[in-house]
N, C-alpha and C positions, 0 to 999 in steps of 0.2 A: 236158276237162270242168272246170268251176270247182270249186275247193276240194279239200282233201286227202281221202284215202280212210281211213276209220276201220275197222280190222280188229278185230272184237270177238267171237271165237268162244268157245264152251265146248269142253271136251275131246271127243275121239272115244274114248269109253270102251273101255278094254282095248287101245288102240293108241297114241294120241297125247295128251299133255297139252294143255291150252288154249294155253300159250305155244308149244308145238311146232306146233300147228295154225296159229297166227297167223304163225309164221315161214315155214312151208311156203306159205301163201297169199301172203305178202309176196314170196317168191321168184318165184312165178309172175307176180305183177303187175309186178314190176321187169323180168322178162324181156320182157314184152309192152309195157310203158309205163314206161321208166326215168325219164321226166320227171315222173311223178306223185308227189306227196308222200304218204307213208304214215304213219299213226299206228297203233301196235299197242296194243291194250287187251284182252288175254285176260280172260275172265270165268268165272263159275260160277253155280250156282243155290243156293248155300248149303251143299251137301253136299261130297263129295270134290272137290278142285280149288279150294276157297275160299282156302286158304293159298297155293297156287300163284298165283292171281290177285293176291293182295295182294303177294306177293314180286315179281311181274312189274311191279307198279305202284311199286316202290321201297321197300317195307317191308324191314326187317332180318330176318334169319333166326336163330332159336334152335332148336337140336336138343336134345330132352329125352328121356332114357330113362324109359319108363313101363311099367306092367304091361299086357300085352295082354289081350284079352277072356277068355282062359282062364288068365291068370296069368303066362305066360312073358314075358320082357322084349322090348319093341320100342322103336324110336326114332320119336318123332313130332316134327313141326316146328311152331313157332309163328312167326307173322309179327307184327312190332310196329314202331311208328314213334314211340314216345315218348308219344303220346296214346292210341292204340288198339292192342290186341293181338287177334290172331285165332287161335282154337283150332278144330281140325277133329276132330270125334268119329271120323270114318271111319278116320283114321290112328292112333288110339289104341285104340278099342274096336270096330273095324269088322269086318263080315262078311268082307271081302276079305282080312283078315289070317289067316283060317283056311282050311285045306284042307277040302273037303266031308266028309271022313271024321272031322274033328276038331270038328265043331259040337257045342256044349254048350247045348242049349236052356234047361235049368234052371239051369245053373251059371255061364254066361258073365256077366261083370259090367262095369260102367262105371268101375271103379277108375282105369283109365289116363286117362280123360277128366278125372277129378277131379285127378289128378296134373298133367295139362297145364294145368288151370285154376290150380292153385297156382303153377306156373311163370309163367303169364301175370300173376298178381297180383304176382309178384316184379319185373316190369318197371316197376312204378309207373304202369301205364296207368290212365287215367281211365275208359276204356271197354273192355269185352271183348266181342267177337263170338264166340258159340259156334255154329258151323255144325254142324247135326246131319243125319244121314241115313246109311243103310247100316250100321246098328249090328248087332252080333252078339248083343246081350244083350236080355233083356226083364226087367230088374231094377228098373224104375221110377226109375232114377237113384240107387238106394240106394248102390251102390258109390261113385259120385261124391260123394254127400253124406257118406259115412263118411270118405273121404279128406279132405274139407274140415272135418271135426271133429264131425259129427253122430254120435249113438249110436243104433243101431237094435237093439232088444233083444227077446228072447222073454219069455214070461210069467214066467220065473225070473230075469230080469234079466241074462241072458247075451247076448253079441253074436250076432246072427243071421248065419249063414254067407253068403258071397257068392252072388249069383245071384238069379234071379227065383223059382225053386222054393221056397227057404227062407223067402221072404216070407210064406208060409202060416203061419209060426210067430211073426210079429210080434205083440208085446204092447204095446210102447211105443216112441215115437220121442222123443229128446231133442235139440233143435236149439240148446241153449244154448251148445254148444262150437264152433259154426260159426266159421270164421276171420272175425274182425271186419272184415277188409279187404273182404270181399264187400259189406258195406253201404256202402262208400265208392266203389264203381265202378258204372257203368251197364252192366248185363249185357243183351246183346241176343241173343235166341234166333232164329237165322236158319233158318227152316223153312217149307216149303209143305205140310206134312202137316196135315190137318184132323181127324184121328181123335181121339176122346176116349181116356181111359186104358183104360177097361174096356167090356165089352159086345160085341155082335156086330160092331161097327165099331171095336173097341178094339185096342190094341197087340198083344195075344196072338192074337186071332182073325185079324186081317188080316195081321200080319207074322210071327207065331210059326212057321208052317210053313216059311217060307224060311230060318229060323234052326235048323231041324232038329226042331221040335216036332211030335209026333204028335197025333192028336185028343185023347187023354187028357191029354197034357201041356199042350195049349192050354187046356183047361178048368181044369187045376190053376193055370196061370200067371194066367189071368183072375181066378180066385177069390183068389189070393195078392195080386194087384195091388189088388183091392177091399179086402182087409183092410189092406193097407199104406196105402191112401188114407184109410181111417177113422182109422188111427193118426196119420197126418199131420195130419188135421183136429183131432184131440184134442190134438196137440202145438202147435197154434196156427198151423199152416201155412195158406196160402190154400186155400179150397175150390174147386179148379179141375179136379177129375177129369173132369168132363163138358165142360170147355172144349175147343173145337177146338184141336188141337196138343198136348194133354196126352199123347197117345199117340205123339208123335214119338220116334223112336230108342228104341223099347222102353220108353217112359215117362221117358226123360231129360228130355223136354219138361216132364213133370209136375213133376219134382224142381226144375227151374230156375224154373218159374212159381210153384210152391207154397211153396218154402223159400228160394229165392235172390232173389226179387223181380224176376225177369227180365221183359223186355218182348219179345213175339214179333212179328217182322216177316217179310214174304215174303223168302225167301232171295235171290232175284235182285236185289231192290231194295237189300238190304243190301250185296251185293257191288258193284253199280254205284256206290253211294255210296263204298264203300271205295276203289275204283280211280279215283275222280274222273271218272266217266264224263261228267258234265255239261260239265266243262271240255274234255275230249277231243273232245266232240261239236261244240263251238263252231267254226263256220266250215267244217265238213266238207261235202263235196259228195256223198258216198256212204258208206253203212255196209254192211260185210259181216259177217254173223254166221253161226252154224251150230253143229252138234253131230253126233255119230255117226249118229243116226237122227232125221229129221224126221217125226214122226207125231202122232197126236192128243194124246199126252202133252205134246208140245212146246208146244201151245197153252194148257196149264194150268199156268202157273208156272215153266216151264223158261226157261233163260237166253235163247235166241233170241227168244222172245216178249217178254221183258222189254226186251231191247235194241231190238227193233223198235218197241215202244210208245214208248220214250223218243225214238227217232229220228223217228217220225211226228209226235210232239208238236212237234218242232223243224222239221218240214217237210223232212226229209232222206230220200231214197229208200233202201230196204233190199234187199239181195240175200242169200240164204242159200246155204251150201255144206255138204254132208253126205256121210256114207258112203252113205246111201240116203235117198230121199224117198218117203214113203207118202202125202203130202198132195196133193190136187188143187190146181190153180192157184187155184180159188175159195177153198179153205180157207186157202191161203197169203195170198191177198189180204185175207181177213178179219183176219189177224194183222198186216197192214201190210207183208207181204213181197212184193216185185214179181216175183221170179223165184228159182228154186232150181236148184242144180247138184249132182249126186251122183256120187261115184266110180264107182258101178255103171253110170253112163251111158257112161263111157269104158273101164272095165275090168269086163266082165261076170262075172268070176270072183271071188266073194266072198272066197275064201281068199287070193287075191293082194291084195285090198284090205285085208284084215286083217293080212297078213304084212308088207307094206311100203307103207303108205298115203301117206307123205310125198311121194315123187316123183309119184304119181298126182295128189295134191292140188295140187302145184305146176303140173302140166300143165293141170289143170282150171281153176286160177286164171288162167292165161295166156289160156285160151279166154274166160273170164269178162271179162277185161280188154278183149279184142278186141271183145266184144259190147256192153260198157257204158261204156268209158272213151274 
């Protein structure tokens, strides 16, 4: 077939990173068609895996010790290339960093993400991408802002304790001490979350339960975020509590939009630009994308849909590969995907697919090559 094959998958969550998926697919294609030129461009949707995608595209790596969501130290990674730095909330303040028994719905904070942003500022980057998703906290980004120099005070002028619960005591927010370097960079909030900060579709009600909040704590957090938003407005922050995306990452989206002047963009679009997807696509004859599960969520802002949209614009056919595929051929076609291959098609045992997916993926990719190349 004419033209190189561009391999642009997202991660298979819980088993393989996006670069590992790309390598496994490439191994299968080489086995079946060693003559075909391959281009590897692992991607992400703006959540966890965003830094991995940037690193795979040639960005430099910086490892930064930060405070995890409940205060214990963790290492997070920043990707940077001189002009752009990439920070990933999931690896600093993420739910995956906590055991299910250690969730702290009221006290978890975004301090670590603020510390990662400080490190990103130290690179001298002109642009910082903040990928949000998978947060353990519902603190409205208060921890992040405090690390960057804001003061969040109670009615007596004392600092409010970390976490979303203590925001019920907010009396005043002082943004005058924010690190001035924030005003000199373009801050991009990479997110596909459309929730507002508060209300029935807000951060606490929709995402609080998965972070350990019981019904009473959900109501407490929602009210606390409302009080916090009013204080932010009084402090001169942008009035964005009702804006879609303000509820992203437990309200970190709100903090970035209201106090840091961030611009929100769809996560997959940001990542595709980061990895130079347009240039990688040039001249390709086929695009292979995928993720762990192809389902209805895939069609709404996930990486494979974003990859397919760009490929279709360029007139290049798209095939998907996944752990499992729950979409009909008609639904796949609506997203611009010509065919889909799933691990479960060749290995019906889900446990084996989860335990050691790479060899199965390579075998599946070889079959794909025989059918399409």
